[in-house]
C-alpha positions in Angstrom: 123.4 48.6 -101.5 124.3 52.2 -101.0 127.5 54.0 -102.5 129.9 55.6 -100.1 131.0 59.0 -101.0 134.6 60.0 -99.9 134.8 60.2 -96.2 135.0 63.7 -94.9 135.0 65.3 -91.0 132.1 66.1 -88.7 130.3 69.3 -89.3 131.4 71.9 -86.5 128.5 73.5 -84.8 126.9 76.2 -86.5 128.9 75.2 -89.8 127.3 75.0 -93.2 127.9 71.8 -95.4 125.7 70.1 -98.3 126.5 67.0 -100.1 126.5 66.9 -104.0 122.7 65.1 -104.1 120.6 63.1 -101.8 122.6 60.0 -100.5 124.7 58.2 -97.3 128.5 58.3 -96.8 131.0 57.2 -93.9 133.3 58.9 -91.9 135.0 57.9 -89.1 132.6 56.4 -86.4 129.5 57.8 -88.3 127.1 57.5 -91.3 126.1 60.8 -92.9 122.6 61.2 -94.9 121.9 64.2 -97.1 118.3 64.3 -97.5 118.7 66.8 -100.7 116.3 68.8 -98.9 118.1 71.2 -96.7 118.6 68.8 -93.8 121.8 66.8 -93.0 122.0 64.5 -90.5 124.6 62.0 -88.9 124.3 58.8 -86.8 127.0 57.1 -84.6 127.9 53.6 -85.8 128.5 52.8 -82.2 125.4 53.6 -80.3 122.9 55.0 -82.9 122.5 58.3 -81.7 122.1 61.3 -83.9 125.1 63.5 -83.5 124.6 66.1 -86.3 121.3 68.1 -87.4 122.1 70.6 -89.9 119.5 72.4 -91.6 119.9 75.1 -94.0 123.2 75.6 -92.8 122.5 75.7 -89.2 123.5 73.2 -86.3 120.3 72.7 -84.4 122.2 69.2 -82.6 123.3 70.0 -79.0 127.0 69.1 -78.4 126.8 67.8 -74.8 123.6 65.6 -75.3 122.6 63.8 -78.1 119.4 62.6 -80.0 118.3 59.0 -79.4 115.5 56.2 -78.3 115.1 57.1 -74.6 118.3 58.8 -73.3 120.7 56.3 -75.7 120.5 52.7 -76.7 124.4 51.9 -75.7 126.6 49.6 -77.4 125.0 48.9 -81.0 125.3 47.4 -84.3 124.6 50.3 -87.2 124.1 49.5 -90.7 123.3 51.7 -93.7 122.0 50.6 -96.7 120.1 52.0 -100.0 116.7 50.5 -101.1 114.5 51.8 -103.6 115.9 55.2 -103.7 115.5 55.8 -99.7 118.1 55.5 -97.3 117.7 53.0 -94.3 119.8 53.1 -91.3 119.1 50.0 -88.9 120.3 50.2 -85.4 120.7 47.0 -83.3 121.6 47.3 -79.6 123.2 44.7 -77.5 121.0 43.1 -75.2 118.1 45.1 -75.5 114.6 43.8 -77.4 114.5 46.4 -79.7 115.3 47.2 -83.3 115.6 51.0 -84.5 115.2 52.5 -88.0 116.2 55.5 -89.6 114.8 56.4 -92.9 115.4 59.2 -95.6 113.8 60.0 -98.8 115.0 62.1 -101.6 114.2 66.2 -101.3 112.5 65.9 -97.9 114.0 67.6 -94.8 112.5 64.4 -92.6 113.8 61.8 -90.7 111.3 58.9 -90.8 111.8 56.6 -87.8 110.4 53.1 -86.8 110.9 51.4 -83.5 110.4 47.6 -82.9 110.2 45.9 -79.6 109.6 42.6 -78.4 109.7 43.4 -74.2 109.6 46.1 -72.2 112.6 48.4 -72.2 114.5 49.6 -69.0 113.7 52.1 -67.6 110.1 51.1 -68.1 109.3 53.9 -70.9 110.1 53.9 -74.8 110.5 57.5 -76.3 112.2 59.5 -78.9 114.2 62.3 -77.6 115.9 64.9 -79.8 118.3 67.2 -77.6 118.7 70.3 -79.7 120.1 73.9 -79.1 117.9 75.9 -77.1 119.8 79.2 -78.7 118.1 78.4 -81.9 115.4 76.8 -80.9 113.9 78.9 -78.0 110.3 78.2 -78.3 108.7 75.2 -76.7 105.4 73.4 -77.0 102.5 75.1 -75.3 105.3 77.7 -74.3 106.4 78.5 -71.7 104.5 75.7 -69.5 107.6 73.2 -69.7 110.5 76.0 -69.9 112.3 75.0 -66.6 115.3 76.7 -67.1 116.1 79.2 -64.3 113.6 77.2 -61.9 113.8 75.1 -59.1 112.4 71.6 -58.5 109.8 71.4 -55.6 108.3 68.1 -56.3 110.5 65.0 -57.3 113.0 66.3 -60.2 110.4 67.3 -62.5 108.2 70.1 -61.3 109.5 73.3 -60.9 108.9 76.9 -59.3 110.3 79.5 -61.4 111.3 83.1 -60.2 108.1 84.7 -61.3 106.2 82.1 -59.2 104.8 80.0 -62.0 105.1 76.3 -61.7 106.5 74.4 -64.9 106.6 70.6 -65.5 107.5 68.6 -68.7 104.1 66.8 -68.4 102.3 70.2 -68.8 103.4 70.0 -72.4 101.0 66.9 -73.0 98.0 66.8 -75.3 95.8 63.6 -75.8 97.0 61.0 -78.3 93.8 61.5 -80.3 94.7 65.0 -80.8 98.5 64.9 -80.7 99.3 64.4 -84.3 101.9 67.3 -84.7 103.8 68.9 -82.2 107.0 70.7 -82.2 109.4 73.4 -81.1 110.4 76.6 -83.1 112.9 79.6 -83.5 113.9 82.0 -86.0 112.8 80.9 -89.6 112.6 77.3 -88.3 110.4 74.7 -86.6 111.2 71.2 -85.7 108.2 68.8 -85.4 107.1 65.2 -84.4 104.3 64.0 -86.6 102.4 60.7 -85.7 100.1 59.5 -88.1 97.4 56.6 -86.8 100.1 54.0 -87.5 102.3 55.3 -85.1 100.2 54.9 -81.7 98.6 51.6 -82.9 101.2 49.5 -80.7 101.5 52.2 -77.9 99.1 51.5 -74.9 96.7 54.1 -73.0 94.0 54.5 -75.6 92.6 57.9 -77.2 92.8 60.0 -74.2 96.5 59.0 -73.0 98.7 61.9 -72.5 102.3 62.0 -72.4 105.5 64.4 -72.4 106.0 66.3 -75.6 108.8 69.1 -74.7 110.9 70.4 -72.0 112.9 73.5 -72.3 116.3 73.6 -70.0 120.0 74.0 -71.1 118.8 72.1 -74.3 115.2 72.1 -76.2 114.1 68.6 -75.7 111.7 67.4 -78.2 110.0 64.3 -77.2 107.4 61.4 -78.6 106.5 58.8 -76.1 105.3 55.6 -77.3 105.0 53.9 -73.9 105.4 55.1 -70.4 104.4 54.4 -66.7 102.8 58.0 -66.8 99.0 57.2 -65.4 99.5 53.8 -67.1 96.1 52.1 -67.2 97.1 48.9 -69.3 100.0 46.8 -70.4 102.4 47.4 -72.9 101.9 46.5 -76.4 104.9 44.8 -78.5 105.4 45.2 -82.1 106.4 47.8 -84.2 105.7 51.4 -83.3 105.4 53.6 -86.0 106.2 54.8 -88.6 106.5 58.4 -87.3 108.6 61.4 -88.3 110.5 64.5 -87.3 110.4 67.1 -90.2 112.3 70.5 -90.2 110.4 73.4 -91.8 111.3 77.3 -92.0 108.9 77.4 -89.2 105.3 76.5 -90.5 103.3 73.6 -88.6 103.5 70.6 -91.3 100.5 68.8 -92.4 99.2 66.1 -90.3 99.0 63.9 -93.1 102.1 61.8 -93.5 102.7 59.4 -96.5 104.6 56.1 -94.8 103.5 53.6 -97.6 107.2 53.4 -99.0 108.1 51.7 -95.9 106.6 48.7 -97.2 109.7 48.0 -99.7 112.2 48.7 -97.0 111.9 45.3 -95.1 110.8 46.9 -91.9 110.0 44.3 -89.1 106.3 44.6 -87.9 105.5 46.5 -90.7 101.8 46.1 -92.1 101.0 47.7 -95.3 97.5 49.0 -96.4 96.6 45.9 -98.5 97.1 43.7 -95.3 94.5 45.7 -93.3 90.8 46.3 -92.7 88.4 49.1 -91.5 85.4 49.5 -90.2 82.4 51.8 -90.5 79.0 52.7 -89.6 76.6 54.8 -87.4 77.3 55.7 -84.3 74.5 57.7 -82.1 73.3 58.7 -78.7 75.6 61.2 -77.9 74.4 64.7 -77.7 75.7 66.9 -80.4 77.5 69.2 -78.2 79.7 66.6 -76.9 82.2 64.7 -79.0 81.6 61.2 -80.1 85.0 58.9 -79.9 85.3 55.5 -81.2 87.7 53.2 -79.9 89.2 49.7 -80.9 91.4 47.9 -79.1 92.9 44.2 -78.3 96.1 42.9 -76.7 98.1 43.7 -79.8 96.9 47.0 -81.3 94.7 50.1 -80.6 93.0 52.8 -82.8 90.6 55.7 -82.5 88.7 58.1 -84.4 86.0 60.6 -83.9 82.4 60.5 -85.6 81.3 62.9 -88.2 77.6 63.7 -87.2 76.2 60.5 -86.6 78.6 58.2 -89.0 82.2 57.0 -88.7 84.9 55.2 -90.0 87.9 53.7 -88.7 91.7 54.1 -89.6 93.0 51.1 -91.2 93.5 48.2 -89.0 95.5 45.2 -88.7 93.2 42.0 -88.8 91.8 40.6 -85.6 89.2 40.6 -83.3 88.7 44.2 -81.3 86.8 45.5 -78.4 85.1 48.8 -79.5 83.6 51.7 -77.4 81.8 54.7 -77.9 82.5 57.8 -75.7 80.5 60.9 -75.0 83.9 62.9 -74.8 85.5 60.8 -72.6 82.9 59.0 -70.5 82.1 55.4 -72.0 78.4 55.1 -73.3 78.7 51.7 -75.2 80.6 48.8 -76.0 80.8 46.0 -78.6 83.2 44.0 -80.5 84.0 43.7 -84.2 86.1 41.5 -86.3 88.6 43.2 -88.9 89.8 41.4 -92.2 92.4 42.4 -94.6 91.2 44.1 -97.6 87.5 44.6 -96.1 85.3 47.0 -94.7 82.9 45.9 -91.8 79.5 47.4 -90.9 79.0 48.0 -87.2 76.3 50.5 -85.8 76.7 51.3 -82.1 74.3 53.5 -80.1 74.0 54.9 -76.6 71.1 53.9 -74.9 71.1 56.1 -71.8 68.7 55.7 -68.6 67.1 58.9 -67.8 66.2 58.8 -63.6 64.6 62.0 -62.4 67.4 64.5 -61.0 67.0 66.9 -58.3 70.3 68.5 -59.3 73.5 67.6 -61.1 76.6 69.3 -61.0 79.0 68.9 -64.3 78.4 66.3 -66.7 79.2 62.5 -67.0 81.5 63.2 -69.7 84.9 61.8 -68.3 86.3 65.3 -68.1 86.7 67.8 -65.4 87.2 71.1 -67.4 83.7 72.8 -66.6 84.5 73.2 -62.6 87.0 75.3 -60.6 90.6 75.3 -61.9 89.4 72.7 -64.5 90.8 75.7 -67.4 94.2 75.4 -65.7 95.5 72.3 -64.0 96.7 70.8 -67.5 99.3 73.4 -67.7 100.2 74.5 -64.1 100.6 72.9 -60.5 97.6 73.2 -58.1 99.9 74.9 -55.7 100.3 77.7 -58.7 99.5 81.4 -57.5 97.2 81.5 -60.3 95.0 78.9 -59.3 91.8 79.9 -57.7 91.5 78.5 -54.1 90.5 75.0 -53.5 87.5 73.4 -52.0 84.3 75.8 -51.7 80.6 75.9 -51.7 78.2 75.2 -54.5 74.5 76.2 -54.3 72.3 74.5 -56.2 70.4 77.1 -58.4 72.8 80.1 -58.0 76.1 78.5 -58.7 77.6 77.4 -61.9 80.1 74.4 -62.3 83.1 76.9 -62.1 82.3 77.4 -58.3 83.0 73.6 -57.8 86.5 72.4 -57.7 87.6 69.8 -60.2 89.6 67.7 -57.3 89.6 67.7 -53.6 92.5 66.7 -51.6 92.6 64.9 -48.1 95.2 67.3 -46.3 94.8 70.8 -48.2 92.1 73.1 -49.4 89.2 71.4 -47.7 85.8 69.7 -48.8 83.5 70.3 -51.7 80.0 71.8 -50.2 76.8 71.6 -51.9 73.6 73.5 -50.6 70.4 72.7 -51.9 66.7 72.9 -51.1 64.1 70.2 -51.0 60.5 70.3 -51.0 58.2 67.9 -48.9 57.4 65.7 -51.5 61.1 65.1 -52.2 61.9 63.5 -48.8 62.1 59.9 -49.9 64.7 57.6 -50.7 67.3 59.0 -53.1 70.1 58.1 -55.1 73.6 59.7 -55.2 76.1 59.6 -58.1 79.7 61.0 -58.2 81.9 60.3 -61.1 85.6 60.7 -61.1 88.1 60.4 -63.5 91.3 59.8 -61.6 92.2 58.7 -57.9 95.5 59.2 -56.5 96.9 57.1 -53.3 93.9 55.6 -53.1 91.5 58.8 -52.9 87.5 58.2 -53.1 84.8 60.2 -51.7 83.2 60.1 -48.6 79.9 62.0 -47.9 78.0 64.1 -45.3 74.5 65.0 -45.9 72.9 66.7 -42.8 75.0 64.2 -40.6 74.5 61.3 -42.7 77.7 59.4 -43.7 78.0 57.6 -46.9 79.7 54.1 -46.4 83.5 53.6 -47.7 83.0 52.0 -51.0 86.6 50.8 -50.8 90.2 51.7 -52.2 89.9 52.0 -56.4 92.7 50.2 -58.2 95.9 52.1 -57.5 97.6 53.8 -60.3 100.9 54.3 -59.1 102.0 57.3 -60.9 101.2 61.0 -59.7 98.0 62.8 -61.3 96.9 66.2 -61.0 100.0 67.8 -59.7 101.5 66.9 -63.5 98.2 67.8 -65.3 97.0 64.6 -65.4 93.2 63.5 -65.0 92.5 60.2 -67.1 92.4 57.0 -65.1 89.8 54.4 -64.5 86.9 56.6 -64.2 85.1 55.2 -61.2 81.9 56.1 -60.5 80.6 55.8 -56.8 76.7 55.4 -56.3 74.7 55.4 -52.6 71.2 55.0 -51.5 70.3 57.9 -49.2 67.8 57.2 -46.7 64.6 59.9 -46.5 65.6 60.4 -42.9 69.0 62.3 -44.2 67.1 64.6 -45.9 64.9 68.0 -44.7 62.3 70.1 -46.1 64.2 73.5 -46.9 67.8 73.9 -46.8 70.2 70.6 -47.0 74.0 70.5 -46.8 76.4 68.1 -48.4 79.9 67.9 -48.0 82.1 65.6 -49.8 85.5 64.9 -48.8 88.5 62.4 -49.3 88.9 58.9 -47.7 92.6 58.0 -48.0 95.8 59.4 -46.5 98.8 59.6 -48.7 101.4 62.3 -48.1 101.4 65.9 -47.6 99.5 68.6 -49.3 98.6 68.1 -53.0 100.4 64.7 -52.8 98.0 63.3 -50.4 95.1 61.3 -51.5 92.9 63.0 -54.0 90.5 62.3 -56.9 89.1 64.4 -59.5 85.6 65.1 -60.3 83.4 64.0 -63.4 80.2 64.9 -62.3 77.9 64.9 -59.1 74.0 64.1 -59.2 71.0 63.4 -56.6 68.8 61.5 -58.2 65.0 61.9 -57.1 61.7 63.3 -58.1 61.0 66.9 -58.5 60.0 69.2 -56.2 56.2 70.4 -56.6 55.4 73.3 -58.8 58.3 74.8 -60.0 61.4 72.9 -59.9 63.6 74.1 -56.5 66.8 72.8 -58.0 67.4 73.3 -61.7 70.2 70.7 -62.5 73.4 72.7 -63.5 74.2 71.1 -66.8 76.7 72.9 -68.9 77.4 72.3 -72.6 80.6 70.8 -72.1 82.9 69.8 -75.5 86.3 69.7 -75.7 86.4 73.3 -75.6 85.8 74.7 -72.4 82.3 75.9 -71.9 81.3 79.4 -71.0 79.1 79.1 -67.7 75.8 81.1 -67.6 75.4 83.3 -64.9 72.0 84.5 -65.5 69.8 83.5 -62.2 67.1 80.7 -62.6 63.7 81.7 -63.3 64.3 84.8 -64.8 63.3 83.4 -68.4 65.9 85.3 -70.3 67.6 81.9 -72.1 66.7 78.4 -72.1 67.9 76.2 -69.2 68.2 72.8 -68.0 65.8 71.5 -65.6 63.9 68.3 -64.7 61.2 69.1 -67.4 62.9 70.0 -70.4 66.4 69.9 -71.2 68.0 72.5 -73.3 64.9 74.1 -74.2 63.7 74.4 -70.5 63.3 78.4 -70.3 63.7 78.3 -66.4 60.3 78.9 -65.5 57.4 76.5 -65.5 56.8 76.1 -69.3 59.2 75.3 -71.8 60.1 77.8 -75.2 57.6 78.1 -77.5 57.8 75.4 -80.4 59.5 73.0 -78.3 58.7 69.8 -76.5 59.4 69.3 -72.7 60.7 65.9 -72.0 63.6 64.8 -69.6 67.0 65.0 -70.2 69.6 63.4 -68.3 72.7 62.2 -69.7 74.2 58.7 -67.9 75.8 56.0 -69.1 74.2 52.8 -70.4 77.2 51.0 -69.4 76.6 50.4 -65.7 77.9 47.7 -64.0 77.3 47.7 -60.2 79.0 45.9 -57.5 77.7 46.4 -54.1 80.8 46.9 -51.4 78.9 49.4 -48.9 78.4 51.9 -51.6 77.9 51.1 -55.1 81.0 51.4 -57.4 81.1 51.7 -61.2 84.6 51.8 -62.7 84.6 52.6 -66.3 88.1 51.7 -67.4 89.4 53.3 -70.8 91.8 50.6 -72.1 
């Protein structure tokens, strides 16, 4: 057990103090921990709140709103002990299925944490929230997208418009879980950072592409790590140990993404599984073009993991033993599915490949990659509201062979902005039955595509699975990924000019809260026109980094272009570039499961 130092008074805000060495002491209603690394923190004995964060003599804890799980756990049993040279504080709240751990190690200005749950926590979310003094931590994460001080809420209580007309929301501070390993807030010669290694996310929900709140700047500077929430929720909560994760203080620099938490093995933390009790899987991951990320994802009802392939191979993080569904994505679009058994102490070999069909395509707008970033406003919506003055106008007309994906809206709404229109030409030999395929990434209020081609109207595919959460207005785009397919009769098509409009079936509320959906890609499958292709598919080399669209007119031969005859090395004329081979390139998913309900709907769900 730990030894108690003589009791002393709480530090005043802005005051400097230090204990003689690494250790824990008691005072009044709290425990005080000196890390011996410049950080001193206090934890209330009555509720487990952090009441003091003193780093290098400066007070960072806000005095009016404290730091805690959710917004505080309420009446709790709080104990402190020393184990193997580490300090462990355990918080057991009354009436909640949760145990919270705070851990310190010598000479390390870090609060290590883990949260164990056996059920859902009211009000339906689980988060760590540090509320700190804005005066000494003025710079938020992705600053200033979630800085709402002085701004006025206009959508719910969390989306604001500021005096400079910019829109702000704490959701705009989010990043994909697969990329969100370190995030933080900063000030003069200081940074406070959340660090989430692989194990931190293993009992969360939503998969690698889930995004959640990281920061909000108001009267306080709020630093979050969301373990679970109802924000665009696509799967049930998992229960067990969330973490370890950490909050680290630095003199400003972003810390390493590598976080050693192996010492937790000796601390009697509920649900902790050491490296020796885990296994892994490795192998080849092939079939995804090199200009896209290849992402591997494993999940079951108890845990989830992910990694990015390196070249054509991958190795998973260390995983808990069990049977897992295994998926492979092209960026965020599912292209293969399998299962794998993980055993403790063993590395399993599992190869996975994408086998994509290649039907002939008259045109394609965007890429089936699970992301809308190549489209109009796709470079903005993550960090601002659709009504923001910096957005381009919604709706619009895309002309195949002339426009680029930036001319096509990333989303359409039933009550504002108008439809997305597509103009395209057909040769007489193309007036046969064709297949129209529209990929979406997220639906809101039941929004789904309804199509008109020269007066022909598509059937209603039916209302997609409801996700009861705002989407595009809070920067979200990742849902169940419905893909809609219609057979278009030859009688709907014309030799020469054709016009297609894509609108929203569904109602919803007003303006940008009306029914809507976000595009992934649009393609019309059918045979090529006679001679030189009339409509070279507009395909962008989309990766996680936003692409630069080509503005060179088709047929100019000035650079390689995609088209029916040759994929990346087709030169825009009738032959491929010297030294290359003309083969059809059409990236579509091999994981197609059709259900005929008027239109054909493929719902590719990210677990």
